[in-house]
C-alpha positions in Angstrom: 66.7 105.9 181.2 65.1 107.2 184.4 66.9 104.5 186.5 70.2 105.4 184.9 69.8 109.1 185.8 68.9 108.2 189.4 72.0 106.0 189.7 74.2 108.8 188.3 72.7 111.3 190.8 73.2 108.9 193.7 76.8 108.3 192.6 77.3 112.1 192.5 75.8 112.6 195.9 78.2 110.0 197.4 81.1 111.6 195.6 80.2 115.0 197.0 80.0 113.7 200.5 83.4 111.9 200.3 85.4 114.1 198.0 87.5 115.6 200.8 88.2 112.1 202.2 88.3 108.8 200.4 88.2 110.1 196.8 90.9 112.7 197.0 93.1 110.3 199.0 92.8 107.6 196.4 93.3 110.2 193.6 96.6 111.3 195.1 97.7 107.8 196.2 98.9 107.1 192.6 101.6 109.7 192.9 104.0 107.7 195.0 103.2 104.5 193.0 103.9 106.0 189.6 106.6 108.5 190.5 109.4 106.3 189.2 109.6 107.0 185.5 113.0 106.8 183.8 111.9 107.6 180.2 114.0 104.5 179.2 111.9 102.6 176.7 114.2 102.6 173.7 111.7 101.1 171.4 109.1 103.8 172.1 111.7 106.5 171.7 112.7 105.0 168.4 109.1 104.9 167.4 108.6 108.6 167.9 112.0 109.4 166.2 110.9 107.5 163.2 107.4 109.0 163.0 108.9 112.4 163.3 111.3 111.7 160.5 108.3 110.4 158.4 106.5 113.7 159.0 109.5 115.7 158.0 109.8 113.6 154.9 106.1 114.4 154.1 107.0 118.1 154.5 109.8 117.6 151.9 107.4 115.9 149.5 109.3 112.6 149.8 106.4 110.2 150.5 108.3 107.1 149.8 110.8 107.9 152.5 107.9 108.7 154.8 106.3 105.3 154.1 109.6 103.5 154.9 110.0 105.4 158.2 106.4 104.6 159.2 106.9 100.9 158.4 110.1 100.8 160.6 108.3 102.7 163.4 105.3 100.3 163.4 107.7 97.4 164.1 108.7 99.1 167.4 105.3 99.3 169.1 102.5 97.1 170.2 99.9 99.2 168.3 100.7 102.4 166.4 98.8 105.6 167.1 95.8 106.4 164.8 97.2 109.6 163.2 100.4 107.7 162.3 98.5 104.8 160.6 96.4 107.4 158.8 99.5 109.4 157.6 101.1 106.1 156.5 98.0 105.2 154.4 98.2 108.6 152.7 102.0 108.4 152.2 101.8 104.8 150.8 99.1 105.9 148.4 101.1 108.9 147.2 104.2 106.7 146.7 102.2 104.0 145.0 102.8 101.4 147.7 99.2 100.2 147.4 99.5 96.9 149.3 100.9 98.8 152.4 98.2 101.5 152.0 95.5 98.7 152.1 97.0 97.3 155.3 97.0 100.7 156.9 93.4 101.3 155.9 92.3 97.9 157.2 94.0 98.6 160.6 92.2 102.0 160.8 88.8 100.4 159.9 89.3 97.5 162.4 90.0 99.9 165.2 87.2 102.4 164.6 83.4 102.3 165.3 82.6 105.5 163.4 84.0 105.4 159.8 82.2 108.4 158.4 85.2 110.8 158.5 87.7 108.2 157.2 85.4 107.3 154.4 84.8 110.9 153.4 88.5 111.5 153.1 89.6 108.4 151.2 86.6 107.3 149.0 86.4 108.9 145.6 89.7 110.8 146.3 92.2 108.1 146.8 90.2 104.8 146.5 86.9 103.8 144.9 83.8 102.6 146.7 84.3 98.9 145.7 87.7 98.8 147.4 86.3 100.5 150.5 83.5 97.9 150.7 86.0 95.1 150.5 87.8 96.5 153.6 84.4 96.6 155.3 83.7 93.0 154.5 87.0 92.0 156.1 86.5 94.2 159.1 87.0 92.7 162.6 86.9 94.5 165.9 90.4 95.0 167.3 89.5 96.8 170.5 87.6 96.2 173.7 84.1 97.3 172.8 82.8 97.1 176.4 85.6 99.2 177.8 85.3 101.7 174.9 81.6 102.2 175.8 82.5 102.7 179.4 84.9 105.4 178.6 82.3 107.1 176.4 80.2 107.1 179.6 83.1 108.8 181.4 83.0 111.6 178.9 79.2 111.9 179.4 79.6 112.0 183.2 82.2 114.7 182.9 79.9 116.8 180.7 76.8 116.2 182.8 76.7 119.6 184.7 79.1 121.7 182.6 79.1 124.7 182.3 76.9 125.2 185.4 79.9 126.1 187.6 78.2 128.6 189.8 75.6 126.1 191.1 77.2 122.7 190.5 80.9 123.1 190.9 81.1 120.6 193.8 79.3 118.0 191.7 81.5 118.7 188.7 84.5 118.2 190.9 83.1 115.0 192.4 82.5 113.6 189.0 86.0 114.5 187.9 87.4 112.6 190.9 85.2 109.5 190.2 86.3 109.5 186.6 90.0 110.0 187.5 89.9 107.2 190.0 88.4 104.9 187.3 91.3 105.8 184.9 93.8 105.1 187.7 92.2 101.7 188.5 92.4 100.6 184.9 96.0 101.9 184.7 96.8 99.6 187.7 95.3 96.5 186.0 95.7 96.9 182.3 98.0 99.9 181.8 96.9 103.5 181.0 93.7 103.1 178.9 94.7 103.9 175.3 94.3 103.1 171.7 95.6 99.6 172.5 92.4 98.7 174.3 90.0 101.4 173.0 90.9 101.6 169.4 90.7 104.9 167.5 88.2 107.8 167.7 86.5 109.2 164.7 89.0 112.1 164.7 91.9 109.7 165.3 93.1 112.1 168.0 93.1 111.1 171.7 90.4 109.3 173.7 87.0 110.2 175.3 88.5 110.2 178.8 91.2 112.8 177.8 88.6 115.4 178.8 89.1 114.3 182.4 92.9 114.9 182.1 92.2 118.4 180.7 90.0 119.4 183.5 92.3 117.8 186.1 95.3 119.7 184.8 93.3 122.9 184.7 92.2 122.4 188.3 95.8 121.8 189.4 96.9 125.0 187.9 95.2 126.9 190.7 95.1 124.1 193.4 98.3 122.1 193.9 96.3 119.6 196.1 94.9 118.2 192.9 96.7 115.1 191.6 99.9 115.7 189.6 99.5 114.1 186.2 103.2 114.1 185.4 104.2 110.6 186.7 101.0 109.1 185.2 101.5 110.6 181.8 105.3 109.9 181.9 104.6 106.2 182.4 101.9 106.2 179.7 104.1 107.9 177.2 107.0 105.6 178.0 104.8 102.5 177.3 103.5 103.8 174.0 100.0 104.5 175.4 99.9 108.3 175.2 100.8 110.9 172.6 103.8 112.9 173.9 102.2 116.1 172.4 99.1 115.7 174.5 101.2 115.0 177.6 103.1 118.3 177.0 99.9 120.2 176.6 98.3 118.9 179.8 101.5 119.5 181.8 101.5 123.0 180.3 98.0 123.5 181.7 99.1 122.3 185.2 101.4 125.3 185.3 103.9 123.7 187.7 106.7 126.2 187.2 109.3 124.0 189.0 108.9 121.2 186.4 110.3 123.4 183.6 109.0 124.8 180.3 106.3 122.6 178.8 106.0 124.7 175.7 103.0 123.9 173.5 104.3 126.1 170.7 101.2 127.2 168.9 101.5 129.0 165.6 99.4 131.8 164.2 98.1 133.2 160.9 96.2 136.5 160.5 94.1 137.0 157.5 92.1 139.7 155.8 90.6 139.7 152.3 92.5 142.9 151.3 95.9 141.7 152.5 98.4 140.0 150.1 98.9 136.2 150.2 102.4 136.8 151.5 100.9 138.1 154.8 97.7 136.0 154.9 99.7 132.8 154.6 102.6 133.8 156.8 103.3 131.6 159.9 104.0 133.4 163.2 105.7 131.7 166.1 106.1 132.5 169.8 109.1 134.8 170.3 110.9 132.8 172.9 114.3 133.9 174.2 117.2 131.4 173.8 117.0 130.1 177.3 113.3 129.2 177.1 113.7 127.8 173.6 116.5 125.5 174.6 114.7 124.5 177.9 111.5 123.6 176.0 113.5 121.5 173.5 115.3 119.6 176.3 112.0 118.7 178.0 110.4 117.8 174.6 113.3 115.5 173.8 112.9 113.8 177.2 109.2 113.2 176.5 109.7 112.0 172.9 107.9 115.1 171.6 108.8 117.2 168.5 111.5 119.8 168.6 110.3 123.4 168.1 112.0 123.8 164.7 110.2 120.7 163.5 106.9 122.0 164.7 107.4 125.2 162.7 108.3 123.2 159.6 105.2 121.1 159.9 103.0 124.1 160.6 104.2 125.8 157.4 103.6 122.6 155.4 100.0 122.2 156.8 99.3 125.8 155.9 100.3 125.3 152.3 99.2 121.7 151.6 95.8 120.4 150.4 96.6 116.9 151.5 94.9 116.2 154.8 97.8 114.9 156.9 97.5 115.0 160.7 100.5 116.2 162.7 99.6 116.2 166.4 102.3 118.7 167.4 100.8 121.4 165.1 98.4 123.8 166.7 97.8 126.6 164.2 95.4 129.3 165.0 93.9 131.3 162.2 92.4 134.7 163.1 90.3 136.4 160.5 90.1 140.2 160.9 86.9 142.1 160.5 86.0 142.3 156.8 85.0 146.0 157.0 88.6 147.1 157.8 90.3 149.1 155.1 93.7 148.0 153.8 95.5 150.5 155.9 93.5 149.5 159.0 94.2 145.8 158.3 97.9 146.4 157.9 98.1 148.4 161.1 96.2 145.6 163.0 98.4 143.0 161.5 101.5 144.9 162.6 100.2 145.3 166.2 99.1 141.7 166.5 102.3 140.2 165.3 104.6 142.6 167.2 105.3 140.0 170.0 105.9 137.1 167.6 108.5 136.1 165.1 108.0 134.9 161.5 108.7 131.4 160.4 111.8 131.3 158.2 112.5 128.1 156.2 116.0 126.7 156.7 
């Protein structure tokens, strides 16, 4: 352990000395290499169209239609994304397509090293322990375990000196560049590191090294010398290696105004124990003008991400449903007001807080 720490420290020291020379040059060298992205992979576009249609079918309560769309989508891609396989398993269970459900569950188990969350959701609610154990007996590793462990180490290196920004910001920046360069080197040889090589995380969302992308995009928002993630993420999305919704969110963080409106489109709910359910459960949306709304949708369509109306529909469904589906485009924030407010005070605060938003209206 002590040797490992010494190696990490030496690596950081080298990174700090060179960060204004070799590391930053290599970090930015990928821009020219990856700048040619034509968003022209028809199979991947079709995959995301079909999975979106499946999610809309779920919102309509038509789980059989959802299952069929997931089945069609999975034929378009090398390996489907974890949330889609998970949603397909639930949809197949609810439409009594049990053989397909079992195939979905086996794929999830074969691509995961931590099954605690998956087991807690399915066992005793949708399947029994004996069936679960039969999946475990047939389990085989369908990811690169060595590479997966390396990218867990990348997450650890990223977190090593956070949040000591006042005293270790140079070291944090050096670590970020080391990590980013490793992601780029893997991208050059294997393609952008993704669920294809790394399998699925416990949460089924993203990968450990996504934290490097978050911090890179945040850095670029104030320093345009930091690498532009757009061409890298464009290629990764176009190859079925990166979730379009994550790409939209990181490009939103970059805050490159000339690139257009990368609208994350979060939704909100505001609750207080004295308010009626009609207010507590109400979905509120950003009040975008027509130009921004249409601009965001054009960019989202280009990136295979959900249209804003579909996100609103899915947000509303998630707020009302007890079935634990995962929609990666949905980012709903629930704010609980102080419990000591009177009804009149809660109503007034509710009115003020929602004054810059618009309510969701089902079509």
